[in-house]
Residue frames relative to the residue before (quaternion, step in Angstrom):
aa qw qx qy qz dx dy dz
X 1.0000 0.0000 0.0000 0.0000 0.00 0.00 0.00
X 0.4524 -0.7014 0.4884 0.2548 3.63 -0.84 0.86
X 0.3486 -0.7222 0.5676 0.1867 3.48 -0.98 0.85
X 0.2721 -0.7327 0.5858 0.2146 3.66 -0.89 0.87
X 0.1483 -0.8372 0.5230 0.0594 3.58 -0.46 1.18
X 0.0809 0.7670 -0.6349 0.0444 3.53 -1.17 0.63
X 0.7637 -0.4107 0.2471 0.4324 3.52 -1.32 0.27
X 0.6958 0.4675 -0.3053 0.4517 3.64 0.98 -0.65
X 0.8042 0.2554 -0.2117 0.4931 3.75 0.87 -0.31
X 0.4075 0.7493 -0.4568 0.2527 3.61 1.21 0.04
X 0.6449 0.5222 -0.3209 0.4566 3.61 0.93 -0.75
X 0.7227 0.4626 -0.2587 0.4437 3.50 0.84 -1.02
X 0.7725 0.3756 -0.1962 0.4729 3.52 0.90 -0.91
X 0.7446 0.3350 -0.2342 0.5278 3.64 1.14 -0.35
X 0.7511 0.4259 -0.2330 0.4474 3.62 0.55 -1.18
X 0.7489 0.3578 -0.1842 0.5266 3.62 1.07 -0.83
X 0.4012 0.7450 -0.4774 0.2368 3.64 1.18 0.09
X 0.3928 -0.7375 0.4968 0.2344 3.52 -1.11 0.61
X 0.6715 0.3443 -0.2614 0.6019 3.56 1.43 0.29
X 0.6301 -0.4858 0.4085 0.4473 3.55 -1.32 0.11
X 0.1577 -0.7810 0.5986 0.0825 3.59 -1.17 0.63
X 0.1959 -0.7312 0.6446 0.1068 3.53 -1.02 1.00
X 0.0824 -0.8093 0.5812 0.0240 3.49 -0.72 1.09
X 0.1860 -0.7881 0.5806 0.0853 3.58 -0.66 1.09
X 0.1657 -0.7459 0.6401 0.0804 3.48 -0.64 1.21
X 0.0631 0.8122 -0.5553 0.1673 3.59 -0.63 1.21
X 0.1151 -0.7284 0.6633 0.1275 3.52 -1.46 -0.01
X 0.5867 -0.6308 0.3985 0.3148 3.50 -1.19 0.86
X 0.6646 0.4988 -0.3037 0.4661 3.64 1.12 -0.52
X 0.5785 0.5948 -0.3591 0.4274 3.66 1.23 -0.26
X 0.4100 -0.7602 0.4680 0.1870 3.51 -0.45 1.32
X 0.6787 0.4482 -0.3057 0.4950 3.68 0.94 -0.92
X 0.5742 0.5596 -0.3851 0.4570 3.71 1.15 -0.45
X 0.6702 0.5015 -0.2816 0.4690 3.52 0.89 -1.01
X 0.6356 0.5538 -0.3180 0.4338 3.60 1.04 -0.84
X 0.7472 0.4164 -0.1943 0.4800 3.53 0.98 -1.04
X 0.4715 0.7139 -0.4269 0.2930 3.64 1.24 -0.27
X 0.6678 0.4497 -0.3426 0.4842 3.77 0.85 -0.67
X 0.6310 0.5336 -0.3572 0.4354 3.61 1.06 -0.54
X 0.6126 0.5087 -0.3159 0.5159 3.58 1.20 -0.77
X 0.6579 0.5101 -0.3207 0.4518 3.57 0.81 -0.78
X 0.6259 0.5214 -0.3035 0.4943 3.62 1.01 -0.79
X 0.6637 0.4980 -0.3167 0.4596 3.58 0.89 -0.95
X 0.6017 0.5723 -0.3360 0.4445 3.58 0.98 -0.93
X 0.7103 0.4556 -0.2793 0.4581 3.55 0.77 -0.92
X 0.6551 0.5083 -0.3015 0.4708 3.58 1.01 -0.79
X 0.7486 0.4121 -0.2424 0.4594 3.60 0.90 -0.74
X 0.3055 0.7642 -0.5084 0.2534 3.65 1.31 0.03
X 0.8053 0.2535 -0.2169 0.4902 3.56 -0.77 1.06
X 0.7366 0.3873 -0.2028 0.5159 3.57 1.27 -0.52
X 0.7652 -0.0702 0.0829 0.6346 3.55 1.13 -0.72
X 0.4070 -0.6805 0.5541 0.2533 3.50 -1.40 0.24
X 0.1180 -0.7448 0.6528 0.0718 3.55 -1.23 0.52
X 0.0287 0.8093 -0.5819 0.0747 3.50 -0.86 1.19
X 0.2863 -0.7600 0.5647 0.1469 3.55 -1.24 0.36
X 0.1442 -0.7427 0.6512 0.0591 3.59 -1.06 0.93
X 0.2743 -0.7205 0.6196 0.1474 3.55 -0.78 1.09
X 0.3404 -0.7937 0.4679 0.1877 3.63 -0.34 1.17
X 0.5985 0.5409 -0.3765 0.4556 3.58 1.20 -0.42
X 0.7062 0.4425 -0.2410 0.4974 3.63 1.11 -0.77
X 0.7927 0.2692 -0.0771 0.5416 3.48 1.06 -0.72
X 0.0231 0.8553 -0.5162 0.0376 3.63 0.91 0.94
X 0.6174 0.5658 -0.3419 0.4264 3.61 1.02 -0.84
X 0.6566 0.4910 -0.3196 0.4750 3.64 0.92 -0.84
X 0.6382 0.5325 -0.3275 0.4493 3.57 0.97 -0.92
X 0.6637 0.5088 -0.2790 0.4720 3.57 0.95 -0.87
X 0.6319 0.5468 -0.3156 0.4495 3.57 1.02 -0.93
X 0.7849 0.3000 -0.1793 0.5118 3.61 0.99 -0.82
X 0.4799 -0.7216 0.3950 0.3050 3.56 1.29 0.57
X 0.2717 0.7409 -0.5595 0.2534 3.52 0.80 1.01
X 0.0073 -0.8441 0.5342 -0.0451 3.54 -0.50 1.24
X 0.7388 0.1840 -0.1414 0.6327 3.49 1.48 -0.20
X 0.1059 -0.7896 0.6016 0.0580 3.52 -1.03 0.83
X 0.5287 -0.1619 -0.8297 -0.0766 1.44 -2.36 0.91
X 0.1634 -0.7592 0.6284 0.0446 3.44 -1.19 0.93
X 0.1573 -0.7854 0.5971 0.0438 3.56 -0.66 1.11
X 0.0123 0.7955 -0.6051 0.0296 3.53 -0.78 1.12
X 0.2235 -0.7702 0.5880 0.1056 3.52 -0.91 1.00
X 0.1443 -0.7771 0.6121 0.0243 3.47 -0.93 1.06
X 0.0073 0.7560 -0.6545 0.0031 3.67 -1.01 0.77
X 0.8484 0.0299 -0.0148 0.5282 3.54 -0.81 0.95
X 0.7103 -0.5144 0.2363 0.4184 3.50 0.99 0.90
X 0.6726 0.4700 -0.2666 0.5056 3.60 1.46 0.12
X 0.4608 -0.6451 0.5185 0.3204 3.56 -1.02 0.77
X 0.0902 -0.8166 0.5690 0.0364 3.57 -0.85 1.03
X 0.8146 0.0668 -0.0257 0.5756 3.57 1.10 -0.49
X 0.0271 -0.7921 0.6097 0.0092 3.62 -1.09 0.46
X 0.0031 -0.7786 0.6273 -0.0145 3.47 -1.37 0.73
X 0.2111 -0.7711 0.5882 0.1223 3.55 -0.88 0.82
X 0.7499 0.4064 -0.2958 0.4301 3.58 -1.08 0.75
X 0.6252 -0.5458 0.4060 0.3828 3.52 -1.18 0.37
X 0.1025 -0.7983 0.5932 -0.0172 3.56 -0.86 1.01
X 0.5233 -0.5819 0.5152 0.3494 3.54 -1.33 0.36
X 0.6576 -0.5015 0.3837 0.4109 3.53 -1.33 0.31
X 0.6616 0.4891 -0.3374 0.4573 3.59 0.87 -0.68
X 0.6613 0.4891 -0.3340 0.4604 3.59 0.95 -0.62
X 0.6455 0.5021 -0.3260 0.4742 3.59 1.11 -0.64
X 0.6117 0.5566 -0.3188 0.4630 3.53 1.13 -0.71
X 0.6548 0.4884 -0.2818 0.5033 3.51 0.99 -0.83
X 0.6171 0.5451 -0.3316 0.4605 3.57 1.00 -0.72
X 0.7019 0.4943 -0.2396 0.4535 3.44 0.90 -1.11
X 0.7779 0.3515 -0.1796 0.4889 3.60 0.81 -0.91
X 0.4744 -0.6918 0.4239 0.3416 3.58 1.34 -0.04
């Protein structure tokens, strides 16, 4: 299940997570974001228990987008032990996202 991330829960669910976290920075008006949404949802289900997958709506959480220097969406950022370790911009296949998440 995807986590809905915001400024109030980001630290607890992402930075303090005990597993890798893929964060999808997206917006509802972004066509590539909408195209990749089902892929992200499938990945979240597949990775349950192994990693976390969350989404940040950049329109609602502009401060988070700025803090993590997101200038193009969809932007996938992987965090491990509270640190950004990998990033990818643009719609990706499920295999590519899985590889990004797991390194």
